[in-house]
Residue frames as a rotation matrix with the C-alpha (Angstrom) as fourth column:
SER 1
0.786 -0.088 -0.612 -110.37
-0.065 -0.996 0.059 -29.13
-0.615 -0.007 -0.789 -168.69
GLU 2
0.825 -0.548 0.136 -107.82
0.192 0.047 -0.980 -28.11
0.531 0.835 0.144 -171.22
CYS 3
0.196 -0.833 -0.517 -104.18
0.978 0.205 0.040 -27.99
0.072 -0.513 0.855 -170.27
GLY 4
0.040 -0.210 0.977 -102.82
0.168 -0.962 -0.214 -24.74
0.985 0.173 -0.004 -168.87
SER 5
-0.881 -0.366 -0.299 -102.63
0.372 -0.144 -0.917 -22.83
0.293 -0.919 0.263 -165.55
TYR 6
0.134 0.968 0.212 -105.68
0.250 -0.240 0.938 -22.24
0.959 -0.072 -0.274 -163.39
ASP 7
-0.803 -0.304 0.513 -106.02
-0.369 -0.422 -0.828 -20.30
0.468 -0.854 0.227 -160.12
ILE 8
-0.007 0.774 -0.633 -108.08
0.458 0.565 0.686 -22.08
0.889 -0.285 -0.358 -157.47
SER 9
-0.655 -0.140 0.743 -109.35
-0.492 -0.667 -0.559 -20.15
0.574 -0.732 0.368 -154.48
TYR 10
0.075 0.709 -0.702 -111.01
0.461 0.599 0.654 -21.58
0.884 -0.373 -0.282 -151.38
GLN 11
-0.138 0.002 0.990 -112.06
-0.681 -0.726 -0.094 -20.28
0.719 -0.688 0.101 -147.98
PHE 12
-0.086 0.175 -0.981 -112.08
0.593 0.800 0.091 -21.84
0.800 -0.574 -0.173 -144.55
SER 13
0.056 0.173 0.983 -113.13
-0.613 -0.771 0.170 -20.64
0.788 -0.612 0.063 -141.10
ASN 14
-0.795 -0.328 -0.511 -112.72
0.206 0.646 -0.735 -21.79
0.571 -0.689 -0.446 -137.51
SER 15
-0.128 0.808 -0.575 -115.09
0.938 0.287 0.195 -21.90
0.322 -0.515 -0.794 -134.54
ARG 16
-0.282 -0.017 -0.959 -114.36
0.588 -0.793 -0.159 -18.27
-0.758 -0.608 0.234 -133.70
TYR 17
0.704 0.667 0.242 -115.62
0.549 -0.296 -0.782 -17.27
-0.450 0.684 -0.575 -137.15
ASN 18
0.027 -0.764 -0.645 -112.25
-0.439 -0.589 0.678 -16.22
-0.898 0.265 -0.351 -138.43
THR 19
0.843 0.340 0.417 -112.26
0.225 0.481 -0.847 -16.64
-0.489 0.808 0.329 -142.16
ALA 20
-0.160 -0.926 -0.342 -109.25
-0.340 -0.273 0.900 -17.04
-0.927 0.260 -0.271 -144.45
GLU 21
0.910 0.399 -0.114 -108.94
-0.224 0.240 -0.945 -17.36
-0.349 0.885 0.308 -148.22
VAL 22
-0.115 -0.952 0.283 -106.19
-0.122 0.297 0.947 -19.31
-0.986 0.074 -0.151 -150.01
THR 23
0.796 0.286 -0.534 -105.39
-0.542 -0.055 -0.838 -19.20
-0.269 0.957 0.111 -153.73
LYS 24
-0.076 -0.795 0.602 -103.35
-0.052 0.606 0.794 -21.92
-0.996 0.029 -0.087 -155.40
THR 25
0.010 -0.012 -1.000 -102.32
-0.972 -0.235 -0.007 -22.46
-0.235 0.972 -0.014 -159.02
LEU 26
0.333 0.158 0.930 -103.31
-0.009 0.986 -0.164 -25.70
-0.943 0.047 0.330 -160.69
ILE 27
-0.254 -0.498 -0.829 -101.25
-0.886 -0.224 0.406 -26.65
-0.388 0.838 -0.384 -163.74
ILE 28
0.638 0.434 0.636 -102.65
-0.067 0.854 -0.516 -29.19
-0.767 0.287 0.574 -166.20
ASN 29
-0.368 -0.892 -0.263 -99.75
-0.479 -0.060 0.876 -30.42
-0.797 0.448 -0.405 -168.34
GLN 30
0.115 0.319 -0.941 -100.01
-0.982 0.176 -0.061 -31.73
0.146 0.931 0.334 -171.88
ARG 31
0.542 0.139 0.828 -100.68
-0.349 0.935 0.071 -35.43
-0.764 -0.328 0.555 -172.12
PRO 32
-0.507 -0.790 -0.345 -98.04
-0.680 0.120 0.723 -37.31
-0.530 0.602 -0.598 -174.13
LEU 33
0.753 0.657 0.029 -99.55
-0.458 0.555 -0.694 -39.07
-0.472 0.509 0.719 -177.15
VAL 34
-0.220 -0.921 0.320 -97.19
-0.446 0.387 0.807 -41.84
-0.867 0.035 -0.496 -178.21
VAL 35
0.674 0.329 -0.661 -96.83
-0.735 0.207 -0.646 -42.89
-0.076 0.921 0.381 -181.85
THR 36
-0.032 -0.654 0.756 -95.37
-0.302 0.727 0.616 -46.34
-0.953 -0.209 -0.221 -182.56
PRO 37
-0.137 -0.058 -0.989 -94.32
-0.990 -0.024 0.138 -47.14
-0.031 0.998 -0.054 -186.16
ASP 38
0.872 0.439 0.217 -95.46
-0.415 0.898 -0.149 -50.56
-0.260 0.040 0.965 -187.38
SER 39
-0.064 -0.946 0.317 -92.56
-0.511 0.304 0.804 -53.02
-0.857 -0.110 -0.503 -187.48
GLY 40
-0.238 -0.154 0.959 -91.44
0.469 0.847 0.252 -54.95
-0.851 0.510 -0.129 -190.55
GLN 41
0.779 0.549 -0.303 -92.15
0.038 -0.524 -0.851 -52.18
-0.626 0.651 -0.429 -193.06
SER 42
-0.374 -0.908 0.188 -90.19
0.283 0.082 0.956 -52.13
-0.883 0.410 0.226 -196.32
MET 43
0.782 0.531 -0.327 -90.26
-0.197 -0.286 -0.938 -51.12
-0.591 0.798 -0.119 -199.97
ILE 44
0.305 -0.661 0.686 -88.27
0.900 0.436 0.020 -51.58
-0.312 0.611 0.728 -203.16
TYR 45
-0.509 -0.601 -0.616 -85.94
0.343 -0.798 0.496 -48.80
-0.789 0.041 0.613 -204.33
GLY 46
-0.964 0.158 0.212 -87.80
0.130 -0.415 0.900 -46.36
0.231 0.896 0.380 -206.56
ASP 47
-0.056 0.985 -0.160 -91.15
0.756 0.147 0.638 -46.74
0.653 -0.085 -0.753 -204.78
GLU 48
-0.226 0.081 0.971 -92.67
-0.438 -0.898 -0.027 -44.16
0.870 -0.432 0.239 -202.46
PRO 49
-0.887 -0.146 -0.439 -92.62
0.282 0.581 -0.763 -45.10
0.366 -0.801 -0.474 -198.75
GLU 50
0.097 0.923 0.372 -95.96
-0.356 -0.317 0.879 -45.32
0.930 -0.217 0.298 -196.94
LEU 51
-0.825 -0.539 -0.170 -95.11
0.001 0.299 -0.954 -45.41
0.565 -0.788 -0.246 -193.25
THR 52
0.255 0.964 -0.070 -97.89
-0.048 0.085 0.995 -46.71
0.966 -0.251 0.068 -191.02
TYR 53
-0.843 -0.516 0.153 -98.18
-0.120 -0.098 -0.988 -46.46
0.525 -0.851 0.021 -187.24
SER 54
0.182 0.858 -0.480 -100.40
0.702 0.229 0.675 -46.84
0.689 -0.460 -0.560 -184.21
TYR 55
-0.409 -0.287 0.866 -100.92
-0.319 -0.844 -0.430 -44.46
0.855 -0.452 0.254 -181.28
SER 56
0.019 0.379 -0.925 -101.63
0.778 0.575 0.252 -44.74
0.628 -0.725 -0.284 -177.58
ASN 57
-0.589 -0.209 -0.781 -102.29
0.782 -0.390 -0.486 -42.78
-0.203 -0.897 0.393 -174.37
VAL 58
-0.672 0.488 0.557 -105.31
-0.005 -0.755 0.655 -40.83
0.740 0.438 0.510 -175.55
ALA 59
-0.903 0.374 0.209 -107.78
-0.293 -0.184 -0.938 -39.58
-0.313 -0.909 0.276 -172.94
GLY 60
-0.135 0.970 0.203 -111.16
-0.382 0.138 -0.914 -41.29
-0.914 -0.201 0.352 -172.88
THR 61
0.258 0.359 0.897 -112.76
0.641 0.632 -0.437 -41.89
-0.723 0.687 -0.067 -176.25
GLU 62
0.486 -0.127 -0.865 -111.09
-0.458 -0.880 -0.128 -39.01
-0.744 0.458 -0.486 -178.05
ILE 63
0.578 -0.299 0.759 -109.85
0.723 0.618 -0.308 -39.73
-0.377 0.727 0.574 -181.56
PRO 64
-0.026 -0.675 -0.737 -106.77
0.146 -0.732 0.665 -37.74
-0.989 -0.090 0.118 -182.54
GLY 65
0.979 0.194 0.055 -106.32
0.095 -0.207 -0.974 -35.97
-0.178 0.959 -0.221 -185.84
PHE 66
0.104 -0.991 0.079 -102.99
0.478 0.120 0.870 -36.12
-0.872 -0.053 0.486 -187.69
SER 67
0.958 -0.001 -0.288 -101.28
-0.254 -0.474 -0.843 -34.19
-0.136 0.881 -0.454 -190.45
GLY 68
0.132 -0.972 -0.196 -97.97
-0.991 -0.129 -0.030 -34.87
0.004 0.199 -0.980 -192.18
ALA 69
0.869 0.084 -0.488 -96.19
-0.187 0.968 -0.167 -38.22
0.458 0.237 0.857 -192.16
LEU 70
0.649 -0.719 0.250 -93.41
0.013 0.339 0.941 -40.21
-0.761 -0.607 0.229 -190.56
SER 71
0.782 -0.427 -0.455 -90.15
-0.584 -0.245 -0.774 -40.27
0.219 0.871 -0.440 -192.49
ILE 72
0.710 -0.697 0.102 -86.83
0.607 0.678 0.413 -42.05
-0.357 -0.232 0.905 -193.01
SER 73
0.470 -0.585 -0.661 -83.45
-0.159 -0.792 0.589 -40.40
-0.869 -0.172 -0.465 -193.44
GLY 74
-0.597 -0.795 -0.104 -82.34
-0.293 0.096 0.951 -42.01
-0.747 0.599 -0.290 -196.71
THR 75
0.436 0.733 -0.523 -83.42
-0.771 0.005 -0.637 -42.91
-0.464 0.681 0.567 -200.23
ASP 76
-0.263 -0.594 -0.760 -80.81
-0.844 0.523 -0.116 -45.50
0.467 0.611 -0.639 -201.23
ALA 77
0.493 0.387 -0.780 -81.21
-0.082 0.912 0.401 -49.21
0.866 -0.133 0.481 -200.52
GLY 78
-0.681 -0.727 -0.092 -80.51
0.010 0.116 -0.993 -50.01
0.732 -0.677 -0.072 -196.86
GLN 79
0.012 0.619 -0.785 -81.91
0.918 0.304 0.253 -49.95
0.395 -0.724 -0.565 -193.31
TYR 80
-0.618 -0.146 0.773 -83.17
-0.012 -0.981 -0.195 -46.70
0.786 -0.129 0.604 -191.81
THR 81
-0.735 0.375 -0.565 -84.68
0.642 0.116 -0.758 -45.71
-0.218 -0.920 -0.326 -188.47
ILE 82
-0.018 0.833 0.553 -88.18
0.747 -0.356 0.561 -44.26
0.664 0.423 -0.616 -188.72
THR 83
-0.905 -0.274 -0.325 -88.51
0.419 -0.707 -0.570 -40.71
-0.073 -0.652 0.754 -187.34
LEU 84
-0.158 0.894 -0.419 -91.47
0.495 -0.296 -0.817 -38.42
-0.855 -0.337 -0.395 -186.62
GLY 85
-0.578 -0.106 0.809 -90.78
0.808 -0.217 0.548 -36.47
0.118 0.970 0.211 -189.81
THR 86
-0.859 0.320 0.400 -93.58
-0.219 -0.935 0.278 -33.97
0.463 0.151 0.873 -190.43
LEU 87
-0.210 0.826 -0.523 -96.22
0.633 0.522 0.572 -35.87
0.745 -0.211 -0.633 -188.44
ALA 88
-0.952 -0.021 0.306 -98.22
-0.186 -0.755 -0.628 -33.51
0.245 -0.655 0.715 -186.23
LEU 89
-0.562 0.797 -0.221 -101.42
0.762 0.395 -0.514 -33.47
-0.322 -0.458 -0.829 -184.22
LYS 90
-0.877 0.382 0.291 -104.51
-0.195 -0.837 0.511 -31.52
0.439 0.392 0.809 -185.25
ASP 91
-0.596 0.719 0.356 -107.93
-0.614 -0.123 -0.780 -30.95
-0.517 -0.684 0.515 -183.72
ASN 92
-0.752 0.452 -0.480 -110.60
-0.136 0.607 0.783 -33.55
0.646 0.654 -0.395 -184.38
GLY 93
0.255 0.933 -0.255 -113.95
0.250 0.191 0.949 -33.12
0.934 -0.306 -0.184 -182.64
ASP 94
0.988 0.152 0.020 -113.47
0.008 -0.182 0.983 -33.43
0.153 -0.971 -0.181 -178.88
PHE 95
0.386 -0.918 -0.092 -109.74
0.898 0.350 0.267 -33.99
-0.213 -0.186 0.959 -179.44
LYS 96
0.989 -0.143 -0.018 -107.77
-0.145 -0.981 -0.133 -30.80
0.001 0.134 -0.991 -178.98
ALA 97
0.542 -0.835 -0.090 -104.18
0.459 0.384 -0.801 -30.95
0.704 0.393 0.592 -180.24
SER 98
0.041 -0.549 0.835 -103.05
-0.458 -0.753 -0.472 -28.31
0.888 -0.363 -0.283 -177.73
ASN 99
0.667 0.271 0.694 -103.82
-0.745 0.231 0.626 -30.74
0.009 -0.935 0.355 -174.87
TYR 100
0.895 -0.313 0.319 -101.23
0.279 0.949 0.151 -33.23
-0.349 -0.046 0.936 -176.10
SER 101
0.152 -0.896 -0.418 -97.56
-0.849 -0.335 0.409 -33.50
-0.507 0.292 -0.811 -176.91
LEU 102
0.918 0.178 -0.355 -96.62
-0.367 0.718 -0.591 -35.85
0.150 0.673 0.725 -179.75
GLU 103
0.074 -0.908 0.413 -93.88
-0.841 0.166 0.515 -38.34
-0.536 -0.385 -0.751 -178.96
LEU 104
0.266 -0.111 -0.958 -92.27
-0.687 0.675 -0.269 -41.18
0.676 0.730 0.103 -180.90
ASN 105
0.995 0.094 -0.039 -91.98
-0.049 0.777 0.628 -44.51
0.089 -0.622 0.778 -179.14
SER 106
0.485 -0.864 0.138 -88.54
-0.792 -0.366 0.490 -44.71
-0.372 -0.347 -0.861 -177.54
THR 107
0.076 -0.435 0.897 -87.88
0.143 0.895 0.422 -48.14
-0.987 0.097 0.131 -179.08
PRO 108
-0.407 -0.278 -0.870 -86.38
-0.720 -0.489 0.493 -47.55
-0.563 0.827 -0.001 -182.57
VAL 109
0.432 0.554 0.711 -88.19
0.176 0.722 -0.669 -49.17
-0.884 0.415 0.214 -185.51
SER 110
-0.605 -0.775 -0.182 -86.34
-0.107 -0.147 0.983 -49.83
-0.789 0.614 0.006 -188.77
PHE 111
0.686 0.702 -0.190 -87.54
-0.262 -0.005 -0.965 -49.47
-0.679 0.712 0.180 -192.34
GLU 112
-0.248 -0.812 0.528 -85.84
0.269 0.466 0.843 -51.35
-0.931 0.351 0.103 -195.18
ILE 113
0.528 0.258 -0.809 -85.37
-0.715 -0.379 -0.587 -50.17
-0.458 0.889 -0.016 -198.75
GLY 114
0.308 -0.370 0.876 -84.59
0.268 0.918 0.293 -53.23
-0.913 0.145 0.382 -200.85
LYS 115
-0.671 -0.625 -0.400 -82.64
-0.259 -0.308 0.916 -53.24
-0.695 0.718 0.045 -204.10
ALA 116
0.459 0.808 -0.371 -84.60
-0.623 -0.005 -0.782 -53.15
-0.634 0.590 0.501 -207.33
SER 117
0.278 -0.298 0.913 -84.13
0.541 0.834 0.108 -55.58
-0.794 0.464 0.393 -210.21
GLY 118
-0.404 -0.497 -0.768 -82.00
-0.407 -0.654 0.638 -54.23
-0.819 0.570 0.062 -213.03
LYS 119
0.618 0.654 0.436 -83.24
0.189 0.414 -0.890 -54.56
-0.763 0.633 0.133 -216.60
ILE 120
-0.555 -0.774 -0.304 -81.32
-0.258 -0.188 0.948 -55.12
-0.791 0.605 -0.095 -219.84
ALA 121
0.615 0.712 0.339 -82.80
0.183 0.290 -0.940 -55.03
-0.767 0.640 0.048 -223.33
ILE 122
-0.616 -0.774 -0.147 -81.02
-0.066 -0.135 0.989 -55.53
-0.785 0.619 0.032 -226.67
PRO 123
0.220 0.732 -0.645 -82.89
-0.784 -0.260 -0.563 -54.70
-0.580 0.630 0.517 -229.88
GLU 124
0.410 0.038 0.911 -83.41
0.259 0.953 -0.156 -57.60
-0.874 0.300 0.381 -232.27
ASN 125
0.498 -0.115 0.859 -81.63
0.837 0.321 -0.443 -58.12
-0.225 0.940 0.256 -235.60
GLN 126
0.674 -0.356 -0.647 -79.12
-0.238 -0.934 0.266 -55.30
-0.699 -0.026 -0.715 -235.41
THR 127
0.714 -0.428 0.554 -76.85
0.700 0.420 -0.578 -54.95
0.015 0.800 0.599 -238.44
VAL 128
0.444 -0.691 -0.571 -73.38
-0.117 -0.676 0.728 -53.45
-0.888 -0.256 -0.381 -238.58
THR 129
0.985 -0.147 -0.095 -71.65
-0.092 0.026 -0.995 -52.63
0.149 0.989 0.012 -241.87
TYR 130
0.530 -0.847 -0.047 -68.12
0.825 0.502 0.261 -53.98
-0.197 -0.177 0.964 -242.20
ASP 131
0.945 -0.282 0.168 -65.48
-0.216 -0.920 -0.328 -51.27
0.247 0.273 -0.930 -241.83
GLY 132
0.232 -0.912 -0.337 -62.43
0.137 0.374 -0.917 -53.30
0.963 0.167 0.211 -240.82
GLU 133
-0.541 -0.367 0.756 -62.77
-0.634 -0.413 -0.654 -52.26
0.553 -0.833 -0.009 -237.16
LYS 134
-0.852 0.257 -0.456 -63.88
0.467 0.768 -0.439 -54.35
0.237 -0.587 -0.774 -234.21
VAL 135
0.018 0.933 0.359 -67.54
0.276 -0.350 0.895 -53.78
0.961 0.083 -0.264 -233.40
THR 136
-0.952 -0.239 0.192 -68.43
-0.089 -0.384 -0.919 -51.88
0.293 -0.892 0.344 -230.24
ALA 137
-0.068 0.948 -0.311 -71.43
0.696 0.269 0.665 -52.06
0.714 -0.172 -0.678 -227.92
GLY 138
-0.961 -0.277 -0.016 -72.85
0.207 -0.678 -0.705 -49.36
0.185 -0.681 0.709 -225.72
LEU 139
-0.332 0.849 -0.412 -75.81
0.704 -0.067 -0.707 -47.84
-0.627 -0.525 -0.575 -223.97
LEU 140
0.702 0.709 -0.067 -77.64
0.400 -0.470 -0.787 -46.34
-0.589 0.526 -0.614 -226.95
VAL 141
0.515 -0.604 -0.608 -74.27
-0.806 -0.582 -0.105 -45.74
-0.291 0.545 -0.787 -228.63
GLY 142
-0.435 -0.759 0.484 -71.78
-0.459 0.649 0.606 -47.90
-0.775 0.042 -0.631 -230.50
ASP 143
-0.791 0.080 -0.606 -72.29
-0.550 0.340 0.763 -50.36
0.267 0.937 -0.225 -233.33
VAL 144
-0.330 0.679 -0.656 -74.48
0.458 0.723 0.517 -52.71
0.825 -0.130 -0.550 -231.25
LYS 145
-0.533 0.202 0.822 -76.80
-0.563 -0.810 -0.166 -50.88
0.632 -0.551 0.545 -228.90
TYR 146
-0.360 0.471 -0.806 -78.48
0.681 0.722 0.118 -51.99
0.637 -0.507 -0.580 -225.67
LEU 147
0.172 0.487 0.856 -80.63
-0.429 -0.746 0.510 -50.51
0.887 -0.455 0.080 -222.89
TYR 148
-0.388 -0.321 -0.864 -79.78
0.617 0.606 -0.502 -50.89
0.685 -0.728 -0.037 -219.21
GLU 149
0.406 0.524 0.749 -81.77
-0.377 -0.650 0.660 -49.75
0.832 -0.550 -0.067 -216.17
GLY 150
0.779 -0.220 -0.588 -79.60
0.597 0.549 0.585 -50.03
0.194 -0.806 0.559 -213.08
ASP 151
0.828 -0.513 0.227 -76.52
-0.545 -0.832 0.109 -48.63
0.133 -0.214 -0.968 -211.37
GLY 152
0.561 -0.669 0.487 -74.08
0.168 0.668 0.725 -51.52
-0.811 -0.325 0.487 -211.63
GLU 153
-0.326 -0.737 -0.591 -71.34
-0.631 -0.296 0.717 -51.99
-0.704 0.607 -0.368 -214.23
ALA 154
0.787 0.597 -0.158 -72.55
-0.485 0.440 -0.755 -53.26
-0.381 0.671 0.636 -217.60
LEU 155
-0.279 -0.871 0.405 -70.43
-0.370 0.487 0.791 -56.16
-0.886 0.071 -0.457 -218.93
VAL 156
0.582 0.439 -0.685 -70.30
-0.774 0.041 -0.632 -57.04
-0.249 0.898 0.363 -222.64
LYS 157
-0.296 -0.633 0.715 -69.28
-0.177 0.772 0.610 -60.40
-0.938 0.054 -0.341 -224.13
TRP 158
0.023 0.211 -0.977 -69.11
-0.992 -0.120 -0.049 -61.59
-0.128 0.970 0.207 -227.74
TYR 159
-0.060 0.050 0.997 -70.04
-0.188 0.980 -0.061 -65.03
-0.980 -0.191 -0.050 -229.05
ALA 160
-0.931 -0.213 -0.296 -69.78
-0.340 0.217 0.915 -66.94
-0.131 0.953 -0.275 -232.31
ASP 161
0.118 0.981 -0.153 -72.91
-0.973 0.084 -0.213 -68.12
-0.196 0.174 0.965 -234.10
ASN 162
-0.876 -0.342 0.339 -73.54
-0.309 0.939 0.148 -71.86
-0.369 0.025 -0.929 -234.06
ASN 163
-0.814 0.569 0.121 -76.22
0.461 0.504 0.730 -72.69
0.355 0.650 -0.672 -236.64
GLY 164
-0.099 0.811 0.576 -78.47
0.046 -0.575 0.817 -69.90
0.994 0.108 0.020 -235.48
GLU 165
0.831 0.309 -0.462 -77.73
0.443 0.133 0.886 -70.43
0.335 -0.942 -0.026 -231.80
CYS 166
0.710 -0.597 0.374 -75.36
-0.689 -0.698 0.194 -68.67
0.146 -0.396 -0.907 -229.43
GLY 167
0.678 -0.521 -0.518 -72.01
0.230 0.820 -0.523 -70.46
0.698 0.236 0.676 -229.72
GLU 168
0.264 -0.675 -0.689 -68.67
0.962 0.240 0.133 -70.29
0.075 -0.698 0.712 -227.95
ALA 169
0.806 -0.007 -0.591 -67.32
0.230 -0.918 0.324 -67.11
-0.545 -0.397 -0.738 -226.41
LEU 170
0.598 -0.620 0.507 -64.89
0.513 -0.190 -0.837 -65.02
0.616 0.761 0.204 -228.43
SER 171
0.005 -0.704 -0.710 -61.74
0.988 -0.107 0.113 -63.56
-0.156 -0.702 0.695 -226.93
GLU 172
-0.794 -0.233 -0.562 -62.36
0.179 -0.972 0.151 -60.20
-0.581 0.020 0.814 -228.61
ALA 173
0.176 0.898 -0.403 -65.02
-0.231 -0.360 -0.904 -58.29
-0.957 0.252 0.144 -230.46
PRO 174
0.048 -0.130 0.990 -65.55
0.792 0.609 0.042 -59.52
-0.608 0.783 0.132 -234.04
TYR 175
-0.164 -0.098 -0.982 -64.89
-0.342 -0.928 0.150 -57.48
-0.925 0.361 0.119 -237.18
ASN 176
-0.980 -0.200 -0.017 -65.25
-0.095 0.384 0.919 -59.88
-0.177 0.901 -0.395 -240.11
VAL 177
-0.335 0.895 -0.294 -68.49
-0.877 -0.183 0.444 -60.25
0.344 0.406 0.847 -242.04
GLY 178
-0.701 0.162 -0.695 -70.82
0.181 0.982 0.046 -62.85
0.690 -0.093 -0.718 -240.51
GLU 179
0.413 0.884 0.216 -73.37
-0.199 -0.144 0.969 -63.54
0.889 -0.444 0.116 -237.82
TYR 180
-0.711 -0.673 -0.203 -72.50
0.152 0.135 -0.979 -63.19
0.687 -0.727 0.007 -234.16
TRP 181
0.460 0.805 -0.373 -74.07
0.609 0.020 0.793 -62.84
0.646 -0.592 -0.481 -230.71
VAL 182
-0.492 -0.537 0.685 -73.62
-0.203 -0.695 -0.690 -60.16
0.846 -0.479 0.233 -228.07
GLY 183
0.199 0.517 -0.832 -74.25
0.764 0.450 0.462 -60.73
0.614 -0.728 -0.306 -224.36
VAL 184
-0.362 -0.246 0.899 -74.80
-0.272 -0.895 -0.354 -57.98
0.892 -0.373 0.257 -221.79
SER 185
0.278 0.400 -0.873 -74.99
0.792 0.420 0.444 -58.45
0.544 -0.815 -0.200 -218.01
ALA 186
0.203 -0.193 0.960 -74.53
-0.321 -0.939 -0.121 -56.10
0.925 -0.284 -0.252 -215.05
THR 187
-0.641 -0.518 -0.566 -72.90
0.399 0.405 -0.822 -56.27
0.655 -0.754 -0.053 -211.64
ASP 188
0.231 0.661 -0.714 -74.54
0.964 -0.056 0.261 -55.55
0.133 -0.749 -0.650 -208.29
GLY 189
-0.331 -0.305 0.893 -74.97
0.284 -0.935 -0.214 -51.81
0.900 0.183 0.396 -207.66
THR 190
-0.974 -0.042 0.221 -75.98
-0.176 -0.469 -0.865 -49.53
0.140 -0.882 0.450 -204.81
ASN 191
-0.411 0.905 0.111 -79.70
-0.702 -0.236 -0.672 -49.70
-0.582 -0.354 0.732 -205.52
TYR 192
0.525 0.568 -0.635 -80.03
-0.845 0.441 -0.304 -52.48
0.107 0.695 0.711 -208.11
ASN 193
0.479 -0.305 0.823 -79.28
-0.181 0.883 0.433 -56.19
-0.859 -0.357 0.368 -207.97
ALA 194
-0.671 -0.734 -0.099 -76.92
-0.348 0.195 0.917 -57.85
-0.654 0.650 -0.386 -210.45
THR 195
0.408 0.816 -0.410 -78.60
-0.737 0.030 -0.675 -58.57
-0.539 0.577 0.614 -213.79
THR 196
0.115 -0.325 0.939 -78.23
0.252 0.924 0.289 -61.89
-0.961 0.203 0.188 -215.58
GLU 197
-0.767 -0.580 -0.275 -76.87
-0.119 -0.292 0.949 -61.92
-0.631 0.761 0.155 -219.11
VAL 198
0.529 0.848 -0.004 -79.13
-0.054 0.029 -0.998 -61.17
-0.847 0.529 0.061 -222.06
VAL 199
-0.606 -0.768 0.208 -77.89
0.128 0.164 0.978 -62.37
-0.785 0.619 -0.001 -225.50
LYS 200
0.622 0.754 -0.211 -79.03
-0.102 -0.190 -0.977 -61.32
-0.777 0.629 -0.041 -228.96
LYS 201
0.065 -0.536 0.842 -77.88
0.857 0.462 0.227 -62.11
-0.510 0.707 0.490 -232.48
PHE 202
0.559 0.078 -0.825 -76.48
-0.268 -0.925 -0.269 -59.44
-0.784 0.372 -0.497 -234.79
THR 203
0.647 -0.249 0.721 -74.91
0.719 0.515 -0.467 -59.33
-0.255 0.820 0.512 -238.24
ILE 204
-0.110 -0.689 -0.717 -71.83
-0.158 -0.700 0.697 -57.74
-0.981 0.190 -0.032 -239.75
SER 205
0.753 0.498 0.430 -72.81
0.351 0.248 -0.903 -57.15
-0.556 0.831 0.012 -243.36
PRO 206
-0.082 -0.831 0.550 -70.43
0.973 0.053 0.224 -56.64
-0.216 0.553 0.805 -246.33
LEU 207
-0.246 -0.099 -0.964 -69.41
0.028 -0.995 0.095 -53.14
-0.969 -0.003 0.248 -247.30
ASP 208
0.602 0.549 0.580 -71.20
0.622 0.133 -0.772 -52.15
-0.500 0.825 -0.262 -250.51
ILE 209
-0.402 -0.784 -0.473 -68.57
0.092 -0.548 0.832 -50.97
-0.911 0.291 0.292 -252.97
SER 210
0.556 0.678 0.480 -70.23
0.612 0.058 -0.789 -49.41
-0.563 0.733 -0.383 -255.98
ASP 211
-0.036 -0.547 0.836 -69.08
0.952 -0.274 -0.138 -47.47
0.305 0.791 0.530 -259.02
ASP 212
0.675 0.378 0.633 -70.28
0.225 -0.923 0.311 -44.32
0.702 -0.068 -0.709 -257.20
THR 213
0.952 -0.284 0.113 -67.79
-0.193 -0.270 0.943 -44.77
-0.237 -0.920 -0.312 -254.39
VAL 214
0.102 -0.954 0.281 -64.78
0.065 0.288 0.955 -46.33
-0.993 -0.079 0.092 -256.07
THR 215
0.851 0.102 -0.516 -63.35
-0.479 -0.255 -0.840 -45.44
-0.217 0.961 -0.168 -259.52
ILE 216
0.274 -0.761 0.588 -60.95
0.313 0.649 0.694 -47.88
-0.909 -0.006 0.416 -261.20
GLU 217
0.598 -0.123 -0.792 -58.90
-0.667 -0.624 -0.407 -46.34
-0.444 0.772 -0.455 -263.94
THR 218
0.889 -0.294 0.352 -57.19
0.425 0.815 -0.393 -48.31
-0.171 0.499 0.849 -266.74
ILE 219
0.153 -0.919 -0.363 -53.47
0.021 -0.364 0.931 -47.92
-0.988 -0.150 -0.036 -266.98
PRO 220
0.789 0.173 -0.590 -52.70
-0.535 -0.279 -0.797 -46.67
-0.302 0.945 -0.128 -270.50
């Protein structure tokens, strides 16, 4: 029978043929269906969580229907306790959702969001025209441009050129005409791991001074 309240009546009589009738109420309570999240679940920051689970305490051979999903309380990298979220029961054949109450296993199960790997890219063969100022580097801005995917602090270093290879570190950004190297790395962030340094060569080219830009007059 389905859960709910039912009145049960029965009669009894004694040897003198006195008959009495008694009515009692029978209450069939909902059966607790227990959901247990699978342990050891994890994902990398930026992915979509797919929380899996098992269930127990179903009557007979009934197979429960489910809608919704378990959830976690955060989106940043870290450890979170799995909750029922929007998971709910629904009818499925002989299984009637109204006969059950959905419960989460009382033993907490954690879900881990791991940090993602940061990415740095520096375009090849960048050229800066000499202007007497120290070159700058920035995320899609500045004289030397780079791309960074992450949430740490980007760190920029400058290097001399050593016969076409990355040479010794410079104490400041260069400004004279020549070939140099720029290195970009990133620190550990909330959701991204520290990123190792990427180095690329770039050139400071001479300023082109033409008759169209500079006029030299003869002193009479």
